[in-house]
C-alpha positions in Angstrom: -30.9 62.0 27.5 -30.9 63.6 24.1 -27.9 61.5 22.9 -29.1 58.4 24.7 -32.3 58.0 22.7 -30.7 57.2 19.3 -28.4 54.7 21.0 -31.3 52.9 22.7 -33.3 52.8 19.4 -30.2 51.4 17.5 -29.6 48.8 20.2 -33.2 47.6 20.2 -33.2 47.3 16.4 -30.0 45.3 16.5 -31.3 43.0 19.3 -34.6 42.4 17.4 -32.8 41.3 14.3 -30.9 38.5 16.0 -32.2 35.0 15.2 -31.6 32.0 17.4 -30.1 28.8 16.0 -33.4 26.9 16.6 -35.2 29.1 14.0 -32.6 28.4 11.2 -34.0 25.6 9.0 -30.6 23.9 8.2 -29.6 23.6 11.9 -32.9 22.0 13.1 -33.1 18.3 14.3 -29.4 17.8 14.5 -28.4 14.8 16.7 -26.4 15.6 19.9 -22.9 14.2 19.0 -19.4 15.2 19.6 -17.3 16.8 16.9 -15.3 13.5 16.4 -18.4 11.6 15.4 -19.7 14.4 13.1 -16.5 15.1 11.2 -14.9 11.8 10.3 -11.6 11.8 8.5 -12.6 8.8 6.2 -13.1 10.1 2.7 -15.0 7.8 0.3 -13.5 6.8 -3.0 -14.7 9.0 -5.7 -16.3 7.2 -8.7 -15.6 8.8 -12.1 -18.7 9.9 -13.9 -19.5 11.7 -17.2 -18.3 15.2 -17.6 -15.3 14.7 -15.3 -11.9 15.8 -16.5 -8.9 13.5 -16.0 -5.2 14.2 -16.0 -3.5 11.2 -17.6 0.2 10.7 -18.5 1.9 7.7 -19.9 5.7 7.4 -19.4 7.7 4.6 -20.9 11.4 3.7 -21.2 12.9 3.9 -24.6 15.3 1.3 -25.9 18.3 3.5 -25.0 17.2 3.8 -21.4 15.6 7.2 -21.3 12.2 7.8 -19.8 9.8 9.6 -22.3 6.4 11.1 -21.9 4.5 9.2 -24.6 1.2 10.7 -23.7 0.5 13.9 -21.7 -2.6 15.3 -20.2 -2.9 17.8 -23.0 -3.8 15.0 -25.4 -0.7 15.2 -27.5 1.3 12.1 -28.5 5.0 12.3 -27.7 4.7 15.9 -26.8 7.9 17.8 -25.9 6.2 21.1 -25.1 5.5 22.3 -21.6 2.4 24.4 -20.9 1.2 26.2 -17.7 -0.7 24.6 -14.9 -4.0 25.7 -16.4 -3.4 23.5 -19.5 -4.2 20.3 -17.6 -7.7 21.6 -16.8 -8.2 23.0 -20.3 -6.8 20.0 -22.2 -7.4 17.1 -19.8 -9.3 14.1 -20.9 -13.1 14.6 -20.7 -15.3 11.7 -19.8 -18.0 11.7 -22.4 -21.7 11.0 -21.7 -21.2 7.3 -22.4 -18.5 7.2 -19.7 -15.5 6.8 -22.0 -12.3 8.7 -22.6 -10.4 8.5 -25.9 -6.7 7.9 -25.6 -4.8 8.1 -28.9 -2.5 5.2 -28.0 -5.1 2.9 -26.6 -8.5 4.1 -28.1 -11.8 4.5 -26.2 -11.7 3.3 -22.6 -14.8 3.0 -20.3 -13.9 4.6 -17.0 -17.3 5.7 -15.7 -18.0 4.1 -12.3 -14.4 3.3 -11.6 -12.3 4.9 -8.8 -9.1 6.7 -9.8 -7.0 3.8 -8.6 -9.1 1.3 -10.6 -8.8 3.5 -13.6 -5.1 3.7 -13.3 -4.8 -0.1 -13.0 -7.2 -0.6 -16.0 -5.2 1.9 -18.1 -2.0 0.3 -17.1 -3.1 -3.1 -18.4 -4.2 -1.5 -21.7 -0.9 0.5 -22.1 1.2 -2.6 -21.2 0.0 -4.1 -24.5 1.5 -1.2 -26.4 4.6 -0.1 -24.4 7.2 -2.0 -22.4 8.2 -0.7 -18.9 5.4 2.0 -18.9 3.9 3.9 -16.0 0.4 5.5 -16.0 -0.6 8.4 -13.9 -4.3 9.3 -13.5 -5.7 12.2 -11.4 -9.0 14.0 -11.2 -8.9 17.6 -12.4 -12.6 18.6 -12.1 -14.4 18.9 -8.8 -17.7 20.0 -7.4 -18.6 21.6 -4.1 -21.7 22.6 -2.1 -22.1 25.8 -0.2 -24.4 25.7 2.8 -25.8 29.0 4.1 -26.3 32.5 2.8 -23.7 33.7 0.2 -23.5 36.9 -1.8 -22.7 35.1 -5.1 -22.5 31.4 -6.0 
């Protein structure tokens, strides 16, 4: 009996600290649906906005038939150096508050409100005026996420 009392007290404290899902604010008033309806696989197209960071490369064929990087994500023109994976994030093209990126070959380009595919096509039309047989690649480097629930650190 002497050893049973602390176990009973500990068990009652643990049981009293449990909270049902109905008392949690972020789980109230959820519709009764199946998992297939709640978690759809369709991802909406992301629209570029100010303060985003874009990875942009322009490749073109030289007159002797070689493919050359005329513009890399690190913002250098005709760069031949190779940097680490972090360099794209550090030196990617930042979308300024007006929604523009500044590309040395083309100049300022308004990309705010466009999807990545629309931006790629728009840049391709601008680059085709400067280079023949060119290819433009555009990717999003910055991302935002939301945490739901209790976390130790954000």
